[in-house]
PyMOL Python script that loads the backbone (N, CA, C, O; Angstrom):
from pymol import cmd

cmd.read_pdbstr("""\
ATOM      1  N   MET A   1     -92.290  17.748 -36.539  1.00  0.00           N
ATOM      2  CA  MET A   1     -93.004  18.276 -35.371  1.00  0.00           C
ATOM      3  C   MET A   1     -93.109  17.177 -34.308  1.00  0.00           C
ATOM      4  O   MET A   1     -93.444  16.031 -34.608  1.00  0.00           O
ATOM      5  N   ALA A   2     -92.823  17.545 -33.099  1.00  0.00           N
ATOM      6  CA  ALA A   2     -92.878  16.582 -31.996  1.00  0.00           C
ATOM      7  C   ALA A   2     -94.326  16.176 -31.717  1.00  0.00           C
ATOM      8  O   ALA A   2     -95.266  16.846 -32.144  1.00  0.00           O
ATOM      9  N   ASP A   3     -94.482  15.094 -31.008  1.00  0.00           N
ATOM     10  CA  ASP A   3     -95.826  14.662 -30.630  1.00  0.00           C
ATOM     11  C   ASP A   3     -96.385  15.601 -29.579  1.00  0.00           C
ATOM     12  O   ASP A   3     -95.641  16.201 -28.804  1.00  0.00           O
ATOM     13  N   PHE A   4     -97.704  15.721 -29.563  1.00  0.00           N
ATOM     14  CA  PHE A   4     -98.343  16.535 -28.524  1.00  0.00           C
ATOM     15  C   PHE A   4     -99.651  15.873 -28.121  1.00  0.00           C
ATOM     16  O   PHE A   4    -100.196  15.044 -28.850  1.00  0.00           O
ATOM     17  N   ASP A   5    -100.147  16.254 -26.942  1.00  0.00           N
ATOM     18  CA  ASP A   5    -101.339  15.626 -26.381  1.00  0.00           C
ATOM     19  C   ASP A   5    -102.612  16.414 -26.667  1.00  0.00           C
ATOM     20  O   ASP A   5    -103.702  15.847 -26.735  1.00  0.00           O
ATOM     21  N   GLN A   6    -102.465  17.715 -26.831  1.00  0.00           N
ATOM     22  CA  GLN A   6    -103.632  18.567 -27.026  1.00  0.00           C
ATOM     23  C   GLN A   6    -103.240  19.735 -27.920  1.00  0.00           C
ATOM     24  O   GLN A   6    -102.097  20.191 -27.895  1.00  0.00           O
ATOM     25  N   GLU A   7    -104.204  20.217 -28.717  1.00  0.00           N
ATOM     26  CA  GLU A   7    -103.916  21.336 -29.605  1.00  0.00           C
ATOM     27  C   GLU A   7    -104.836  22.501 -29.286  1.00  0.00           C
ATOM     28  O   GLU A   7    -106.027  22.323 -29.027  1.00  0.00           O
ATOM     29  N   LEU A   8    -104.264  23.691 -29.310  1.00  0.00           N
ATOM     30  CA  LEU A   8    -105.031  24.911 -29.079  1.00  0.00           C
ATOM     31  C   LEU A   8    -104.874  25.803 -30.297  1.00  0.00           C
ATOM     32  O   LEU A   8    -103.765  26.214 -30.636  1.00  0.00           O
ATOM     33  N   ASP A   9    -105.986  26.099 -30.951  1.00  0.00           N
ATOM     34  CA  ASP A   9    -105.963  26.979 -32.111  1.00  0.00           C
ATOM     35  C   ASP A   9    -106.337  28.379 -31.667  1.00  0.00           C
ATOM     36  O   ASP A   9    -107.503  28.665 -31.394  1.00  0.00           O
ATOM     37  N   ALA A  10    -105.333  29.255 -31.595  1.00  0.00           N
ATOM     38  CA  ALA A  10    -105.560  30.641 -31.156  1.00  0.00           C
ATOM     39  C   ALA A  10    -105.400  31.608 -32.325  1.00  0.00           C
ATOM     40  O   ALA A  10    -105.091  32.782 -32.120  1.00  0.00           O
ATOM     41  N   THR A  11    -105.608  31.122 -33.551  1.00  0.00           N
ATOM     42  CA  THR A  11    -105.466  31.998 -34.712  1.00  0.00           C
ATOM     43  C   THR A  11    -106.525  33.082 -34.664  1.00  0.00           C
ATOM     44  O   THR A  11    -107.680  32.831 -34.320  1.00  0.00           O
ATOM     45  N   GLY A  12    -106.106  34.306 -35.021  1.00  0.00           N
ATOM     46  CA  GLY A  12    -107.024  35.443 -35.028  1.00  0.00           C
ATOM     47  C   GLY A  12    -107.207  36.093 -33.670  1.00  0.00           C
ATOM     48  O   GLY A  12    -107.861  37.131 -33.569  1.00  0.00           O
ATOM     49  N   LEU A  13    -106.645  35.504 -32.626  1.00  0.00           N
ATOM     50  CA  LEU A  13    -106.770  36.081 -31.282  1.00  0.00           C
ATOM     51  C   LEU A  13    -105.552  36.941 -30.971  1.00  0.00           C
ATOM     52  O   LEU A  13    -104.423  36.588 -31.315  1.00  0.00           O
ATOM     53  N   ASN A  14    -105.793  38.067 -30.318  1.00  0.00           N
ATOM     54  CA  ASN A  14    -104.693  38.939 -29.932  1.00  0.00           C
ATOM     55  C   ASN A  14    -104.425  38.832 -28.448  1.00  0.00           C
ATOM     56  O   ASN A  14    -105.273  38.389 -27.674  1.00  0.00           O
ATOM     57  N   CYS A  15    -103.227  39.248 -28.063  1.00  0.00           N
ATOM     58  CA  CYS A  15    -102.786  39.251 -26.677  1.00  0.00           C
ATOM     59  C   CYS A  15    -103.858  39.920 -25.817  1.00  0.00           C
ATOM     60  O   CYS A  15    -104.386  40.949 -26.240  1.00  0.00           O
ATOM     61  N   PRO A  16    -104.207  39.412 -24.654  1.00  0.00           N
ATOM     62  CA  PRO A  16    -103.599  38.245 -23.998  1.00  0.00           C
ATOM     63  C   PRO A  16    -104.370  36.938 -24.215  1.00  0.00           C
ATOM     64  O   PRO A  16    -104.109  35.953 -23.525  1.00  0.00           O
ATOM     65  N   LEU A  17    -105.305  36.916 -25.151  1.00  0.00           N
ATOM     66  CA  LEU A  17    -106.158  35.726 -25.292  1.00  0.00           C
ATOM     67  C   LEU A  17    -105.415  34.418 -25.556  1.00  0.00           C
ATOM     68  O   LEU A  17    -105.755  33.406 -24.943  1.00  0.00           O
ATOM     69  N   PRO A  18    -104.404  34.389 -26.451  1.00  0.00           N
ATOM     70  CA  PRO A  18    -103.713  33.096 -26.639  1.00  0.00           C
ATOM     71  C   PRO A  18    -103.109  32.555 -25.344  1.00  0.00           C
ATOM     72  O   PRO A  18    -103.162  31.353 -25.082  1.00  0.00           O
ATOM     73  N   ILE A  19    -102.536  33.451 -24.533  1.00  0.00           N
ATOM     74  CA  ILE A  19    -101.942  33.031 -23.256  1.00  0.00           C
ATOM     75  C   ILE A  19    -103.022  32.532 -22.296  1.00  0.00           C
ATOM     76  O   ILE A  19    -102.855  31.503 -21.641  1.00  0.00           O
ATOM     77  N   LEU A  20    -104.122  33.265 -22.222  1.00  0.00           N
ATOM     78  CA  LEU A  20    -105.198  32.871 -21.310  1.00  0.00           C
ATOM     79  C   LEU A  20    -105.783  31.518 -21.698  1.00  0.00           C
ATOM     80  O   LEU A  20    -106.061  30.685 -20.836  1.00  0.00           O
ATOM     81  N   ARG A  21    -105.966  31.304 -22.995  1.00  0.00           N
ATOM     82  CA  ARG A  21    -106.496  30.014 -23.467  1.00  0.00           C
ATOM     83  C   ARG A  21    -105.499  28.890 -23.183  1.00  0.00           C
ATOM     84  O   ARG A  21    -105.890  27.787 -22.801  1.00  0.00           O
ATOM     85  N   ALA A  22    -104.209  29.180 -23.371  1.00  0.00           N
ATOM     86  CA  ALA A  22    -103.173  28.171 -23.118  1.00  0.00           C
ATOM     87  C   ALA A  22    -103.134  27.817 -21.633  1.00  0.00           C
ATOM     88  O   ALA A  22    -102.998  26.651 -21.264  1.00  0.00           O
ATOM     89  N   LYS A  23    -103.254  28.840 -20.789  1.00  0.00           N
ATOM     90  CA  LYS A  23    -103.229  28.626 -19.342  1.00  0.00           C
ATOM     91  C   LYS A  23    -104.390  27.720 -18.939  1.00  0.00           C
ATOM     92  O   LYS A  23    -104.227  26.807 -18.128  1.00  0.00           O
ATOM     93  N   LYS A  24    -105.568  27.984 -19.516  1.00  0.00           N
ATOM     94  CA  LYS A  24    -106.752  27.178 -19.218  1.00  0.00           C
ATOM     95  C   LYS A  24    -106.560  25.741 -19.703  1.00  0.00           C
ATOM     96  O   LYS A  24    -106.872  24.793 -18.983  1.00  0.00           O
ATOM     97  N   ALA A  25    -106.049  25.586 -20.920  1.00  0.00           N
ATOM     98  CA  ALA A  25    -105.835  24.252 -21.488  1.00  0.00           C
ATOM     99  C   ALA A  25    -104.830  23.464 -20.645  1.00  0.00           C
ATOM    100  O   ALA A  25    -105.049  22.290 -20.345  1.00  0.00           O
ATOM    101  N   LEU A  26    -103.726  24.119 -20.266  1.00  0.00           N
ATOM    102  CA  LEU A  26    -102.703  23.446 -19.464  1.00  0.00           C
ATOM    103  C   LEU A  26    -103.247  23.049 -18.099  1.00  0.00           C
ATOM    104  O   LEU A  26    -102.839  22.035 -17.532  1.00  0.00           O
ATOM    105  N   GLY A  27    -104.165  23.848 -17.577  1.00  0.00           N
ATOM    106  CA  GLY A  27    -104.760  23.558 -16.272  1.00  0.00           C
ATOM    107  C   GLY A  27    -105.473  22.214 -16.239  1.00  0.00           C
ATOM    108  O   GLY A  27    -105.560  21.574 -15.191  1.00  0.00           O
ATOM    109  N   GLY A  28    -105.985  21.790 -17.397  1.00  0.00           N
ATOM    110  CA  GLY A  28    -106.697  20.526 -17.460  1.00  0.00           C
ATOM    111  C   GLY A  28    -105.833  19.358 -17.897  1.00  0.00           C
ATOM    112  O   GLY A  28    -106.330  18.253 -18.112  1.00  0.00           O
ATOM    113  N   MET A  29    -104.534  19.606 -18.027  1.00  0.00           N
ATOM    114  CA  MET A  29    -103.625  18.563 -18.510  1.00  0.00           C
ATOM    115  C   MET A  29    -102.769  18.006 -17.384  1.00  0.00           C
ATOM    116  O   MET A  29    -102.607  18.632 -16.337  1.00  0.00           O
ATOM    117  N   GLU A  30    -102.221  16.813 -17.621  1.00  0.00           N
ATOM    118  CA  GLU A  30    -101.338  16.159 -16.657  1.00  0.00           C
ATOM    119  C   GLU A  30     -99.903  16.654 -16.844  1.00  0.00           C
ATOM    120  O   GLU A  30     -99.533  17.089 -17.934  1.00  0.00           O
ATOM    121  N   GLY A  31     -99.096  16.589 -15.783  1.00  0.00           N
ATOM    122  CA  GLY A  31     -97.685  16.911 -15.892  1.00  0.00           C
ATOM    123  C   GLY A  31     -97.015  16.020 -16.932  1.00  0.00           C
ATOM    124  O   GLY A  31     -97.269  14.816 -16.979  1.00  0.00           O
ATOM    125  N   GLY A  32     -96.161  16.609 -17.762  1.00  0.00           N
ATOM    126  CA  GLY A  32     -95.466  15.843 -18.785  1.00  0.00           C
ATOM    127  C   GLY A  32     -96.190  15.845 -20.131  1.00  0.00           C
ATOM    128  O   GLY A  32     -95.610  15.473 -21.152  1.00  0.00           O
ATOM    129  N   GLN A  33     -97.459  16.264 -20.131  1.00  0.00           N
ATOM    130  CA  GLN A  33     -98.196  16.341 -21.392  1.00  0.00           C
ATOM    131  C   GLN A  33     -97.804  17.612 -22.140  1.00  0.00           C
ATOM    132  O   GLN A  33     -97.353  18.590 -21.544  1.00  0.00           O
ATOM    133  N   VAL A  34     -97.986  17.576 -23.456  1.00  0.00           N
ATOM    134  CA  VAL A  34     -97.541  18.667 -24.314  1.00  0.00           C
ATOM    135  C   VAL A  34     -98.730  19.326 -25.019  1.00  0.00           C
ATOM    136  O   VAL A  34     -99.589  18.654 -25.590  1.00  0.00           O
ATOM    137  N   LEU A  35     -98.751  20.648 -24.962  1.00  0.00           N
ATOM    138  CA  LEU A  35     -99.782  21.450 -25.630  1.00  0.00           C
ATOM    139  C   LEU A  35     -99.191  22.107 -26.862  1.00  0.00           C
ATOM    140  O   LEU A  35     -98.160  22.774 -26.785  1.00  0.00           O
ATOM    141  N   HIS A  36     -99.846  21.916 -28.001  1.00  0.00           N
ATOM    142  CA  HIS A  36     -99.429  22.544 -29.260  1.00  0.00           C
ATOM    143  C   HIS A  36    -100.336  23.752 -29.484  1.00  0.00           C
ATOM    144  O   HIS A  36    -101.559  23.617 -29.513  1.00  0.00           O
ATOM    145  N   ILE A  37     -99.739  24.922 -29.640  1.00  0.00           N
ATOM    146  CA  ILE A  37    -100.511  26.156 -29.813  1.00  0.00           C
ATOM    147  C   ILE A  37    -100.227  26.740 -31.189  1.00  0.00           C
ATOM    148  O   ILE A  37     -99.075  26.825 -31.615  1.00  0.00           O
ATOM    149  N   ILE A  38    -101.284  27.140 -31.875  1.00  0.00           N
ATOM    150  CA  ILE A  38    -101.170  27.819 -33.165  1.00  0.00           C
ATOM    151  C   ILE A  38    -101.706  29.230 -32.960  1.00  0.00           C
ATOM    152  O   ILE A  38    -102.860  29.408 -32.569  1.00  0.00           O
ATOM    153  N   ALA A  39    -100.870  30.234 -33.223  1.00  0.00           N
ATOM    154  CA  ALA A  39    -101.285  31.623 -33.032  1.00  0.00           C
ATOM    155  C   ALA A  39    -100.894  32.457 -34.249  1.00  0.00           C
ATOM    156  O   ALA A  39    -100.009  32.082 -35.018  1.00  0.00           O
ATOM    157  N   THR A  40    -101.566  33.588 -34.409  1.00  0.00           N
ATOM    158  CA  THR A  40    -101.238  34.497 -35.516  1.00  0.00           C
ATOM    159  C   THR A  40    -100.737  35.846 -35.013  1.00  0.00           C
ATOM    160  O   THR A  40    -100.296  36.672 -35.813  1.00  0.00           O
ATOM    161  N   ASP A  41    -100.797  36.081 -33.727  1.00  0.00           N
ATOM    162  CA  ASP A  41    -100.344  37.341 -33.139  1.00  0.00           C
ATOM    163  C   ASP A  41     -98.823  37.311 -32.981  1.00  0.00           C
ATOM    164  O   ASP A  41     -98.303  36.499 -32.216  1.00  0.00           O
ATOM    165  N   PRO A  42     -98.088  38.199 -33.707  1.00  0.00           N
ATOM    166  CA  PRO A  42     -96.617  38.199 -33.599  1.00  0.00           C
ATOM    167  C   PRO A  42     -96.128  38.405 -32.165  1.00  0.00           C
ATOM    168  O   PRO A  42     -95.048  37.937 -31.805  1.00  0.00           O
ATOM    169  N   GLY A  43     -96.913  39.098 -31.353  1.00  0.00           N
ATOM    170  CA  GLY A  43     -96.541  39.334 -29.958  1.00  0.00           C
ATOM    171  C   GLY A  43     -96.549  38.063 -29.127  1.00  0.00           C
ATOM    172  O   GLY A  43     -95.985  38.028 -28.034  1.00  0.00           O
ATOM    173  N   SER A  44     -97.187  37.019 -29.644  1.00  0.00           N
ATOM    174  CA  SER A  44     -97.299  35.782 -28.868  1.00  0.00           C
ATOM    175  C   SER A  44     -95.944  35.103 -28.668  1.00  0.00           C
ATOM    176  O   SER A  44     -95.774  34.328 -27.727  1.00  0.00           O
ATOM    177  N   VAL A  45     -94.968  35.391 -29.555  1.00  0.00           N
ATOM    178  CA  VAL A  45     -93.639  34.780 -29.409  1.00  0.00           C
ATOM    179  C   VAL A  45     -93.036  35.185 -28.068  1.00  0.00           C
ATOM    180  O   VAL A  45     -92.624  34.328 -27.286  1.00  0.00           O
ATOM    181  N   LYS A  46     -92.983  36.487 -27.802  1.00  0.00           N
ATOM    182  CA  LYS A  46     -92.432  36.959 -26.520  1.00  0.00           C
ATOM    183  C   LYS A  46     -93.350  36.581 -25.363  1.00  0.00           C
ATOM    184  O   LYS A  46     -92.890  36.251 -24.270  1.00  0.00           O
ATOM    185  N   ASP A  47     -94.652  36.634 -25.621  1.00  0.00           N
ATOM    186  CA  ASP A  47     -95.623  36.304 -24.564  1.00  0.00           C
ATOM    187  C   ASP A  47     -95.435  34.878 -24.060  1.00  0.00           C
ATOM    188  O   ASP A  47     -95.434  34.638 -22.852  1.00  0.00           O
ATOM    189  N   PHE A  48     -95.275  33.927 -24.988  1.00  0.00           N
ATOM    190  CA  PHE A  48     -95.139  32.535 -24.562  1.00  0.00           C
ATOM    191  C   PHE A  48     -93.787  32.264 -23.904  1.00  0.00           C
ATOM    192  O   PHE A  48     -93.682  31.406 -23.027  1.00  0.00           O
ATOM    193  N   GLU A  49     -92.749  32.997 -24.327  1.00  0.00           N
ATOM    194  CA  GLU A  49     -91.451  32.870 -23.644  1.00  0.00           C
ATOM    195  C   GLU A  49     -91.595  33.308 -22.191  1.00  0.00           C
ATOM    196  O   GLU A  49     -91.135  32.625 -21.276  1.00  0.00           O
ATOM    197  N   ALA A  50     -92.241  34.454 -21.993  1.00  0.00           N
ATOM    198  CA  ALA A  50     -92.441  34.980 -20.635  1.00  0.00           C
ATOM    199  C   ALA A  50     -93.361  34.065 -19.832  1.00  0.00           C
ATOM    200  O   ALA A  50     -93.126  33.816 -18.650  1.00  0.00           O
ATOM    201  N   PHE A  51     -94.401  33.571 -20.479  1.00  0.00           N
ATOM    202  CA  PHE A  51     -95.366  32.675 -19.832  1.00  0.00           C
ATOM    203  C   PHE A  51     -94.670  31.418 -19.310  1.00  0.00           C
ATOM    204  O   PHE A  51     -94.918  30.983 -18.185  1.00  0.00           O
ATOM    205  N   ALA A  52     -93.797  30.839 -20.137  1.00  0.00           N
ATOM    206  CA  ALA A  52     -93.079  29.625 -19.733  1.00  0.00           C
ATOM    207  C   ALA A  52     -92.183  29.904 -18.530  1.00  0.00           C
ATOM    208  O   ALA A  52     -92.126  29.113 -17.588  1.00  0.00           O
ATOM    209  N   LYS A  53     -91.477  31.049 -18.573  1.00  0.00           N
ATOM    210  CA  LYS A  53     -90.595  31.400 -17.440  1.00  0.00           C
ATOM    211  C   LYS A  53     -91.410  31.589 -16.167  1.00  0.00           C
ATOM    212  O   LYS A  53     -91.023  31.112 -15.100  1.00  0.00           O
ATOM    213  N   GLN A  54     -92.540  32.287 -16.281  1.00  0.00           N
ATOM    214  CA  GLN A  54     -93.351  32.594 -15.098  1.00  0.00           C
ATOM    215  C   GLN A  54     -93.998  31.356 -14.507  1.00  0.00           C
ATOM    216  O   GLN A  54     -94.093  31.234 -13.285  1.00  0.00           O
ATOM    217  N   THR A  55     -94.450  30.429 -15.357  1.00  0.00           N
ATOM    218  CA  THR A  55     -95.191  29.267 -14.866  1.00  0.00           C
ATOM    219  C   THR A  55     -94.310  28.062 -14.603  1.00  0.00           C
ATOM    220  O   THR A  55     -94.724  27.123 -13.923  1.00  0.00           O
ATOM    221  N   GLY A  56     -93.073  28.080 -15.146  1.00  0.00           N
ATOM    222  CA  GLY A  56     -92.190  26.942 -14.970  1.00  0.00           C
ATOM    223  C   GLY A  56     -92.432  25.836 -15.985  1.00  0.00           C
ATOM    224  O   GLY A  56     -91.725  24.829 -15.990  1.00  0.00           O
ATOM    225  N   ASN A  57     -93.442  26.020 -16.856  1.00  0.00           N
ATOM    226  CA  ASN A  57     -93.674  25.036 -17.918  1.00  0.00           C
ATOM    227  C   ASN A  57     -92.575  25.194 -18.963  1.00  0.00           C
ATOM    228  O   ASN A  57     -91.998  26.272 -19.106  1.00  0.00           O
ATOM    229  N   GLU A  58     -92.289  24.120 -19.690  1.00  0.00           N
ATOM    230  CA  GLU A  58     -91.182  24.134 -20.645  1.00  0.00           C
ATOM    231  C   GLU A  58     -91.657  24.503 -22.043  1.00  0.00           C
ATOM    232  O   GLU A  58     -92.516  23.832 -22.615  1.00  0.00           O
ATOM    233  N   LEU A  59     -91.087  25.585 -22.592  1.00  0.00           N
ATOM    234  CA  LEU A  59     -91.362  25.954 -23.980  1.00  0.00           C
ATOM    235  C   LEU A  59     -90.408  25.123 -24.834  1.00  0.00           C
ATOM    236  O   LEU A  59     -89.234  25.463 -24.979  1.00  0.00           O
ATOM    237  N   MET A  60     -90.925  24.027 -25.399  1.00  0.00           N
ATOM    238  CA  MET A  60     -90.091  23.086 -26.130  1.00  0.00           C
ATOM    239  C   MET A  60     -89.783  23.558 -27.543  1.00  0.00           C
ATOM    240  O   MET A  60     -88.724  23.260 -28.096  1.00  0.00           O
ATOM    241  N   GLU A  61     -90.722  24.297 -28.116  1.00  0.00           N
ATOM    242  CA  GLU A  61     -90.537  24.733 -29.495  1.00  0.00           C
ATOM    243  C   GLU A  61     -91.303  26.022 -29.731  1.00  0.00           C
ATOM    244  O   GLU A  61     -92.405  26.214 -29.218  1.00  0.00           O
ATOM    245  N   SER A  62     -90.700  26.899 -30.517  1.00  0.00           N
ATOM    246  CA  SER A  62     -91.335  28.161 -30.904  1.00  0.00           C
ATOM    247  C   SER A  62     -90.851  28.457 -32.308  1.00  0.00           C
ATOM    248  O   SER A  62     -89.663  28.698 -32.522  1.00  0.00           O
ATOM    249  N   LYS A  63     -91.773  28.438 -33.278  1.00  0.00           N
ATOM    250  CA  LYS A  63     -91.343  28.698 -34.655  1.00  0.00           C
ATOM    251  C   LYS A  63     -92.456  29.360 -35.456  1.00  0.00           C
ATOM    252  O   LYS A  63     -93.631  29.308 -35.093  1.00  0.00           O
ATOM    253  N   GLU A  64     -92.049  29.981 -36.552  1.00  0.00           N
ATOM    254  CA  GLU A  64     -93.018  30.596 -37.453  1.00  0.00           C
ATOM    255  C   GLU A  64     -93.081  29.764 -38.722  1.00  0.00           C
ATOM    256  O   GLU A  64     -92.060  29.339 -39.261  1.00  0.00           O
ATOM    257  N   GLU A  65     -94.302  29.543 -39.185  1.00  0.00           N
ATOM    258  CA  GLU A  65     -94.499  28.738 -40.385  1.00  0.00           C
ATOM    259  C   GLU A  65     -95.682  29.315 -41.153  1.00  0.00           C
ATOM    260  O   GLU A  65     -96.822  29.250 -40.693  1.00  0.00           O
ATOM    261  N   GLY A  66     -95.403  29.875 -42.318  1.00  0.00           N
ATOM    262  CA  GLY A  66     -96.482  30.397 -43.152  1.00  0.00           C
ATOM    263  C   GLY A  66     -97.332  31.455 -42.490  1.00  0.00           C
ATOM    264  O   GLY A  66     -98.553  31.469 -42.648  1.00  0.00           O
ATOM    265  N   GLY A  67     -96.685  32.355 -41.738  1.00  0.00           N
ATOM    266  CA  GLY A  67     -97.416  33.439 -41.083  1.00  0.00           C
ATOM    267  C   GLY A  67     -98.106  33.042 -39.792  1.00  0.00           C
ATOM    268  O   GLY A  67     -98.789  33.856 -39.170  1.00  0.00           O
ATOM    269  N   LYS A  68     -97.928  31.786 -39.388  1.00  0.00           N
ATOM    270  CA  LYS A  68     -98.488  31.337 -38.116  1.00  0.00           C
ATOM    271  C   LYS A  68     -97.347  31.033 -37.163  1.00  0.00           C
ATOM    272  O   LYS A  68     -96.255  30.640 -37.574  1.00  0.00           O
ATOM    273  N   PHE A  69     -97.620  31.221 -35.895  1.00  0.00           N
ATOM    274  CA  PHE A  69     -96.620  30.969 -34.861  1.00  0.00           C
ATOM    275  C   PHE A  69     -97.019  29.699 -34.126  1.00  0.00           C
ATOM    276  O   PHE A  69     -98.134  29.578 -33.620  1.00  0.00           O
ATOM    277  N   LEU A  70     -96.082  28.752 -34.079  1.00  0.00           N
ATOM    278  CA  LEU A  70     -96.364  27.442 -33.484  1.00  0.00           C
ATOM    279  C   LEU A  70     -95.526  27.248 -32.230  1.00  0.00           C
ATOM    280  O   LEU A  70     -94.329  27.536 -32.209  1.00  0.00           O
ATOM    281  N   PHE A  71     -96.173  26.761 -31.202  1.00  0.00           N
ATOM    282  CA  PHE A  71     -95.504  26.560 -29.909  1.00  0.00           C
ATOM    283  C   PHE A  71     -95.814  25.185 -29.364  1.00  0.00           C
ATOM    284  O   PHE A  71     -96.914  24.659 -29.536  1.00  0.00           O
ATOM    285  N   LEU A  72     -94.822  24.611 -28.703  1.00  0.00           N
ATOM    286  CA  LEU A  72     -95.037  23.378 -27.949  1.00  0.00           C
ATOM    287  C   LEU A  72     -94.651  23.674 -26.511  1.00  0.00           C
ATOM    288  O   LEU A  72     -93.514  24.052 -26.229  1.00  0.00           O
ATOM    289  N   ILE A  73     -95.598  23.500 -25.608  1.00  0.00           N
ATOM    290  CA  ILE A  73     -95.329  23.732 -24.196  1.00  0.00           C
ATOM    291  C   ILE A  73     -95.609  22.454 -23.425  1.00  0.00           C
ATOM    292  O   ILE A  73     -96.690  21.872 -23.517  1.00  0.00           O
ATOM    293  N   LYS A  74     -94.597  22.028 -22.656  1.00  0.00           N
ATOM    294  CA  LYS A  74     -94.755  20.825 -21.827  1.00  0.00           C
ATOM    295  C   LYS A  74     -95.118  21.252 -20.419  1.00  0.00           C
ATOM    296  O   LYS A  74     -94.425  22.055 -19.796  1.00  0.00           O
ATOM    297  N   LYS A  75     -96.222  20.698 -19.927  1.00  0.00           N
ATOM    298  CA  LYS A  75     -96.643  21.012 -18.561  1.00  0.00           C
ATOM    299  C   LYS A  75     -95.744  20.300 -17.569  1.00  0.00           C
ATOM    300  O   LYS A  75     -95.426  19.123 -17.734  1.00  0.00           O
ATOM    301  N   VAL A  76     -95.333  21.031 -16.529  1.00  0.00           N
ATOM    302  CA  VAL A  76     -94.468  20.414 -15.506  1.00  0.00           C
ATOM    303  C   VAL A  76     -95.307  19.906 -14.348  1.00  0.00           C
ATOM    304  O   VAL A  76     -94.766  19.355 -13.389  1.00  0.00           O
TER     305      VAL A  76
END
""", "prot")
cmd.dss("prot")
cmd.show_as("cartoon", "prot")
cmd.util.cbc("prot")
cmd.orient("prot")
């Protein structure tokens, strides 16, 4: 797993809460910093892909591990 600057635990939250929490977390971060998100909502995979495209932030990693969905997003 790559290094990250901040972690967001969105387990148990359904769309759109993981995205909203990530947006808020990224808002307080510097450009180039990386946010690690842990989610359990299967819909979050497509949501974070769309979120990255819309915001211009880089989705560095998206994977499933033990029923959890893990994302690394780099703020631009």
